[in-house]
Backbone as numpy.savetxt, mean C-alpha at the origin, in Angstrom:
# Nx Ny Nz CAx CAy CAz Cx Cy Cz
13.06 24.28 1.52 11.87 23.58 1.95 12.21 22.84 3.25
11.31 22.87 4.19 11.48 22.22 5.44 11.32 20.69 5.29
12.21 19.93 5.90 12.13 18.47 5.79 10.91 17.94 6.52
10.49 16.74 6.11 9.39 16.07 6.76 9.69 15.84 8.27
10.90 15.49 8.55 11.28 15.21 9.93 11.23 16.49 10.77
11.66 17.65 10.18 11.57 18.90 10.89 10.09 19.30 11.10
9.27 19.05 10.13 7.82 19.32 10.28 7.24 18.43 11.37
7.66 17.21 11.41 7.14 16.30 12.44 7.58 16.81 13.84
8.83 17.23 13.97 9.26 17.79 15.26 8.42 19.00 15.65
8.07 19.84 14.65 7.19 21.00 14.92 5.82 20.51 15.36
5.35 19.46 14.75 4.03 18.89 15.14 4.11 18.42 16.60
5.16 17.70 16.94 5.34 17.22 18.30 5.36 18.38 19.29
5.93 19.49 18.85 6.03 20.71 19.69 4.68 21.51 19.72
3.67 20.98 19.00 2.33 21.58 19.11 1.95 22.53 18.00
2.74 22.59 16.93 2.43 23.46 15.81 1.50 22.77 14.84
0.24 23.17 14.83 -0.79 22.49 14.01 -0.54 22.63 12.53
0.07 23.73 12.09 0.35 23.87 10.65 1.24 22.83 10.14
2.11 22.24 10.98 3.01 21.19 10.51 2.23 19.93 10.10
1.17 19.62 10.83 0.31 18.48 10.48 -0.31 18.72 9.11
-0.85 19.93 8.92 -1.44 20.26 7.62 -0.45 20.07 6.44
0.76 20.53 6.67 1.76 20.45 5.59 2.12 19.00 5.35
2.33 18.20 6.40 2.65 16.78 6.21 1.49 16.08 5.47
0.29 16.38 5.85 -0.93 15.78 5.23 -0.92 16.13 3.74
-0.66 17.40 3.43 -0.66 17.86 2.02 0.43 17.13 1.24
1.62 16.96 1.85 2.73 16.33 1.13 2.46 14.85 0.83
1.74 14.19 1.68 1.55 12.74 1.53 0.16 12.34 1.06
-0.70 13.30 0.85 -2.05 13.00 0.48 -2.12 12.09 -0.78
-1.46 12.46 -1.81 -1.56 11.70 -3.07 -0.82 10.38 -3.01
0.47 10.42 -2.66 1.26 9.21 -2.75 0.85 8.18 -1.72
0.59 8.58 -0.51 0.18 7.61 0.52 -1.23 7.07 0.25
-2.12 7.97 -0.19 -3.47 7.48 -0.49 -3.41 6.53 -1.66
-2.65 6.81 -2.65 -2.48 5.92 -3.79 -1.95 4.54 -3.38
-0.98 4.53 -2.52 -0.45 3.30 -2.02 -1.51 2.48 -1.32
-2.26 3.13 -0.41 -3.29 2.46 0.35 -4.41 1.94 -0.60
-4.76 2.75 -1.53 -5.82 2.35 -2.48 -5.40 1.11 -3.30
-4.13 1.06 -3.72 -3.62 -0.10 -4.45 -3.63 -1.33 -3.56
-3.32 -1.16 -2.29 -3.30 -2.28 -1.36 -4.68 -2.85 -1.15
-5.66 -1.97 -0.98 -7.04 -2.40 -0.61 -7.96 -2.56 -1.75
-7.80 -1.76 -2.84 -8.67 -1.86 -3.98 -10.04 -1.32 -3.77
-10.31 -0.66 -2.70 -11.59 -0.10 -2.39 -11.42 1.32 -1.88
-11.96 2.30 -2.61 -11.75 3.70 -2.30 -12.22 4.08 -0.86
-13.38 3.62 -0.50 -13.92 3.95 0.79 -13.00 3.43 1.95
-12.59 2.16 1.80 -11.69 1.59 2.80 -10.37 2.33 2.82
-9.88 2.65 1.61 -8.59 3.37 1.50 -8.64 4.69 2.20
-9.76 5.42 2.04 -9.93 6.70 2.73 -9.87 6.51 4.23
-10.55 5.46 4.71 -10.51 5.21 6.16 -9.14 4.92 6.65
-8.38 4.05 5.96 -7.06 3.68 6.38 -6.09 4.85 6.25
-6.23 5.63 5.22 -5.38 6.81 5.03 -5.52 7.74 6.26
-6.77 7.99 6.62 -7.03 8.87 7.77 -6.54 8.23 9.08
-6.72 6.93 9.22 -6.22 6.23 10.38 -4.69 6.38 10.53
-4.00 6.31 9.38 -2.55 6.41 9.42 -2.13 7.83 9.92
-2.83 8.85 9.49 -2.53 10.20 9.97 -2.96 10.40 11.43
-4.00 9.74 11.84 -4.38 9.83 13.24 -3.32 9.16 14.13
-2.72 8.10 13.61 -1.63 7.42 14.31 -0.46 8.38 14.49
-0.21 9.20 13.46 0.88 10.18 13.55 0.58 11.16 14.67
-0.66 11.60 14.79 -1.01 12.53 15.83 -0.92 11.91 17.22
-1.30 10.69 17.32 -1.37 10.05 18.65 -0.05 9.44 19.09
0.75 8.91 18.18 1.95 8.21 18.60 3.04 9.15 19.11
3.25 10.21 18.34 4.27 11.20 18.67 5.62 10.60 19.05
6.23 10.02 18.07 7.60 9.46 18.29 8.59 10.58 18.63
9.58 10.26 19.38 10.59 11.31 19.66 11.41 11.46 18.42
11.93 12.62 18.20 12.71 12.94 16.94 13.90 12.04 16.78
14.48 11.58 17.88 15.66 10.73 17.76 15.31 9.29 17.30
14.03 8.91 17.55 13.57 7.61 17.08 13.12 7.61 15.62
12.92 8.80 15.08 12.37 8.93 13.73 13.50 9.17 12.74
13.82 8.13 11.95 14.86 8.30 10.94 14.26 8.93 9.66
13.09 8.43 9.22 12.46 8.92 8.08 10.97 8.96 8.28
10.40 10.14 8.22 8.96 10.29 8.40 8.21 9.51 7.31
8.73 9.63 6.07 8.11 8.97 4.95 8.01 7.43 5.15
9.14 6.87 5.56 9.13 5.42 5.80 8.18 5.04 6.91
8.15 5.91 7.97 7.31 5.58 9.10 5.81 5.62 8.72
5.39 6.68 8.03 3.97 6.81 7.68 3.54 5.70 6.72
4.45 5.31 5.80 4.15 4.19 4.93 4.08 2.85 5.71
4.95 2.71 6.69 4.93 1.53 7.54 3.60 1.42 8.31
3.18 2.50 8.87 1.93 2.57 9.62 0.78 2.19 8.66
0.75 2.81 7.50 -0.32 2.57 6.50 -0.31 1.12 6.08
0.88 0.54 5.84 0.99 -0.83 5.44 0.41 -1.77 6.44
0.73 -1.53 7.74 0.20 -2.41 8.79 -1.29 -2.29 8.89
-1.83 -1.06 8.75 -3.25 -0.87 8.76 -3.94 -1.63 7.61
-3.30 -1.57 6.44 -3.85 -2.29 5.24 -3.85 -3.77 5.53
-2.75 -4.30 6.04 -2.69 -5.73 6.31 -3.77 -6.15 7.29
-4.00 -5.36 8.31 -5.06 -5.63 9.28 -6.42 -5.63 8.62
-6.67 -4.68 7.72 -7.92 -4.55 7.03 -8.16 -5.79 6.14
-7.09 -6.21 5.43 -7.21 -7.37 4.55 -7.50 -8.64 5.36
-6.83 -8.78 6.49 -7.06 -9.92 7.38 -8.50 -9.93 7.85
-9.04 -8.76 8.22 -10.42 -8.68 8.66 -11.36 -9.11 7.55
-11.09 -8.66 6.34 -11.90 -9.05 5.20 -11.92 -10.53 5.02
-10.73 -11.17 5.11 -10.65 -12.61 4.94 -11.42 -13.34 5.99
-11.37 -12.87 7.23 -12.14 -13.48 8.31 -13.64 -13.37 7.99
-14.04 -12.22 7.54 -15.47 -11.99 7.26 -15.90 -12.90 6.09
-15.09 -13.02 5.08 -15.45 -13.90 3.94 -15.54 -15.37 4.42
-14.59 -15.82 5.20 -14.65 -17.20 5.73 -15.90 -17.42 6.55
-16.28 -16.41 7.34 -17.49 -16.55 8.14 -18.70 -16.69 7.22
-18.77 -15.87 6.19 -19.92 -15.96 5.29 -19.97 -17.25 4.55
-18.80 -17.73 4.14 -18.71 -19.00 3.41 -19.22 -20.17 4.26
-18.81 -20.18 5.53 -19.23 -21.28 6.38 -20.68 -21.15 6.74
-21.21 -19.96 6.71 -22.61 -19.72 7.08 -23.53 -20.37 6.05
-23.33 -20.04 4.79 -24.21 -20.64 3.75 -23.54 -20.44 2.41
-23.38 -21.57 1.73 -22.86 -21.54 0.36 -23.89 -22.24 -0.51
-24.68 -21.48 -1.23 -25.69 -22.04 -2.09 -25.16 -22.17 -3.50
-25.74 -23.02 -4.30 -25.27 -23.16 -5.71 -25.38 -21.80 -6.48
-26.42 -21.04 -6.18 -26.56 -19.74 -6.86 -25.39 -18.80 -6.50
-24.92 -18.87 -5.24 -23.84 -18.02 -4.81 -22.52 -18.42 -5.47
-22.42 -19.70 -5.88 -21.19 -20.15 -6.49 -21.06 -19.72 -7.92
-22.14 -19.33 -8.54 -22.12 -18.91 -9.91 -21.53 -17.46 -10.00
-20.65 -17.20 -10.95 -20.12 -15.83 -11.09 -21.21 -14.88 -11.52
-21.15 -13.68 -11.02 -22.15 -12.65 -11.34 -21.82 -12.12 -12.75
-22.82 -11.84 -13.56 -22.58 -11.34 -14.93 -21.67 -10.12 -14.97
-21.80 -9.23 -13.98 -20.95 -8.05 -13.96 -19.47 -8.40 -13.79
-19.19 -9.43 -12.96 -17.81 -9.80 -12.74 -17.26 -10.44 -14.01
-18.11 -11.18 -14.81 -17.64 -11.73 -16.06 -17.29 -10.61 -17.01
-18.15 -9.59 -17.08 -17.92 -8.45 -17.97 -16.61 -7.71 -17.57
-16.46 -7.49 -16.27 -15.26 -6.80 -15.77 -13.98 -7.57 -16.11
-14.06 -8.89 -16.07 -12.88 -9.67 -16.40 -12.51 -9.55 -17.88
-13.47 -9.36 -18.72 -13.26 -9.17 -20.13 -12.68 -7.78 -20.42
-12.98 -6.86 -19.64 -12.45 -5.50 -19.76 -11.30 -5.34 -18.79
-10.32 -6.17 -18.95 -9.19 -6.22 -18.06 -8.36 -4.94 -18.19
-7.68 -4.54 -17.09 -6.83 -3.37 -17.12 -5.61 -3.57 -18.01
-4.77 -2.55 -18.09 -3.56 -2.61 -18.89 -2.68 -3.79 -18.55
-1.84 -4.19 -19.51 -1.02 -5.40 -19.32 -0.13 -5.30 -18.07
0.42 -4.14 -17.76 1.25 -3.98 -16.58 0.44 -4.23 -15.31
-0.76 -3.66 -15.23 -1.58 -3.85 -14.07 -1.91 -5.33 -13.88
-2.20 -6.01 -14.95 -2.48 -7.43 -14.90 -1.27 -8.20 -14.35
-0.11 -7.78 -14.89 1.13 -8.44 -14.45 1.36 -8.17 -12.96
1.14 -6.98 -12.52 1.31 -6.67 -11.08 0.34 -7.48 -10.21
-0.83 -7.64 -10.69 -1.82 -8.42 -9.93 -1.45 -9.88 -9.81
-0.63 -10.40 -10.72 -0.17 -11.82 -10.67 1.00 -11.99 -9.74
1.60 -10.91 -9.31 2.82 -11.02 -8.46 2.36 -11.53 -7.07
3.27 -12.27 -6.42 3.02 -12.65 -5.00 2.88 -11.36 -4.19
2.20 -11.46 -3.05 1.92 -10.28 -2.23 3.15 -9.47 -1.88
4.23 -10.19 -1.54 5.44 -9.46 -1.12 6.00 -8.62 -2.26
5.96 -9.16 -3.51 6.48 -8.40 -4.63 5.50 -7.30 -5.05
4.21 -7.56 -4.93 3.20 -6.53 -5.26 3.35 -5.32 -4.30
3.58 -5.62 -3.00 3.76 -4.53 -2.06 5.02 -3.73 -2.41
6.03 -4.45 -2.76 7.28 -3.80 -3.16 7.02 -2.89 -4.36
6.32 -3.37 -5.33 5.96 -2.51 -6.50 5.21 -1.26 -6.06
4.22 -1.47 -5.22 3.38 -0.32 -4.76 4.23 0.68 -3.97
5.11 0.21 -3.14 5.92 1.14 -2.35 6.91 1.91 -3.27
7.48 1.20 -4.24 8.43 1.86 -5.13 7.71 2.86 -6.04
6.54 2.49 -6.56 5.84 3.43 -7.40 5.20 4.57 -6.61
5.17 4.44 -5.28 4.67 5.50 -4.42 5.80 6.50 -4.13
7.02 6.20 -4.61 8.11 7.15 -4.49 9.10 6.84 -3.38
9.01 5.69 -2.71 9.95 5.38 -1.67 11.24 4.86 -2.27
12.34 5.21 -1.60 13.67 4.72 -2.01 13.83 3.32 -1.51
14.89 2.62 -1.98 15.12 1.27 -1.50 15.35 1.27 0.00
16.09 2.25 0.52 16.30 2.34 1.98 15.02 2.48 2.72
14.10 3.33 2.24 12.82 3.54 2.89 11.95 2.29 2.80
12.02 1.58 1.68 11.28 0.35 1.54 11.79 -0.69 2.54
13.07 -0.76 2.69 13.66 -1.72 3.63 13.17 -1.42 5.05
13.08 -0.13 5.35 12.59 0.28 6.69 11.14 -0.05 6.87
10.32 0.21 5.85 8.87 -0.06 5.92 8.62 -1.54 6.09
9.31 -2.34 5.29 9.10 -3.80 5.32 9.87 -4.51 6.40
10.78 -3.76 7.05 11.61 -4.28 8.13 12.45 -5.48 7.65
13.11 -5.27 6.51 13.99 -6.26 5.92 15.30 -5.57 5.55
16.38 -6.34 5.39 17.65 -5.74 5.01 17.58 -5.14 3.57
18.40 -4.18 3.32 18.44 -3.51 2.01 18.73 -4.51 0.90
19.60 -5.45 1.14 19.89 -6.47 0.16 18.68 -7.32 -0.25
17.81 -7.56 0.72 16.58 -8.31 0.46 15.69 -7.47 -0.50
15.61 -6.17 -0.22 14.82 -5.28 -1.10 15.37 -5.35 -2.51
16.66 -5.26 -2.63 17.30 -5.25 -3.95 17.04 -6.58 -4.68
17.21 -7.68 -4.00 16.99 -8.98 -4.66 15.52 -9.17 -5.03
14.60 -8.73 -4.17 13.19 -8.82 -4.50 12.83 -7.90 -5.67
13.43 -6.71 -5.71 13.20 -5.81 -6.86 13.66 -6.49 -8.16
14.82 -7.13 -8.11 15.32 -7.82 -9.29 14.35 -8.93 -9.73
13.87 -9.70 -8.78 12.87 -10.77 -9.05 11.59 -10.14 -9.63
11.11 -9.09 -9.01 9.86 -8.44 -9.45 9.99 -7.95 -10.88
11.08 -7.23 -11.16 11.25 -6.69 -12.52 11.30 -7.80 -13.52
12.01 -8.88 -13.19 12.11 -10.02 -14.12 10.75 -10.62 -14.40
9.94 -10.79 -13.36 8.60 -11.36 -13.52 7.70 -10.46 -14.35
7.78 -9.16 -14.08 6.99 -8.18 -14.84 7.36 -8.21 -16.32
8.65 -8.22 -16.59 9.14 -8.24 -17.99 8.62 -9.46 -18.70
8.70 -10.60 -18.03 8.29 -11.87 -18.62 6.77 -11.81 -18.89
6.02 -11.28 -17.99 4.56 -11.24 -18.07 4.07 -10.30 -19.18
4.76 -9.14 -19.34 4.29 -8.17 -20.32 4.95 -8.29 -21.69
5.92 -9.23 -21.80 6.64 -9.40 -23.11 5.66 -9.58 -24.26
4.67 -10.49 -24.13 3.76 -10.68 -25.27 2.99 -9.40 -25.65
2.78 -8.51 -24.72 2.03 -7.29 -24.96 2.88 -6.17 -25.54
4.21 -6.29 -25.34 5.10 -5.21 -25.82 5.88 -5.64 -27.07
5.79 -6.88 -27.47 6.48 -7.32 -28.69 5.87 -6.69 -29.90
6.71 -6.24 -30.81 6.24 -5.60 -32.03 6.59 -6.37 -33.27
C-alpha cells in the first residue's frame, strides 16, 4: 500500500487520483474527529471539506511533511478552534443584544435531552477539560502519541502525561457505572 506521504507527493505532482485516495482514507476518522469537536454535523461537514481544501491549496513540500495524518488533523483542529471561537463571539453578541426572562428558561426539549444522557463514557469525556477532551478525540481517531504531539505542537512527554491524567479522570468518572 502506498503511504499517505507518497500519495501527497503524487498530489503535489498533479495526480488527481492521489487526492481521491487520501480523501477516502481519512473520510471516516477525520470527519469523526471534527464532528466530536463541533457537535454539529453540518458544521463538521464544512470544516472537514475546508481541511481538504487546505491540503489542495497549501501544497507543502515533501521535505516539510513528516506525517500527512498529523498535518491534516492539525489543520482540522485549527479550523475547529476557529469555528468554536466564532460561535462564542456570536453567542456573546446575542446575549448582549437582548436577554429576556423567557430566554433564560430552559427549553423543554433540552430538559428531555439531559434526562436521556449518553453513555457513561461519553458523559465522562464531556466533563474533561478541553485539552484532555481533544487528546481523547485525537487518540480515538487513531493518531499515535507522536502524531498527537505534532498536531498539538507539544512535546511527546506532555502528551504522555496528559494521557495519564485523562485516563485517571475517566476511570474515576465511570467507576460508579462499571462497579458490579
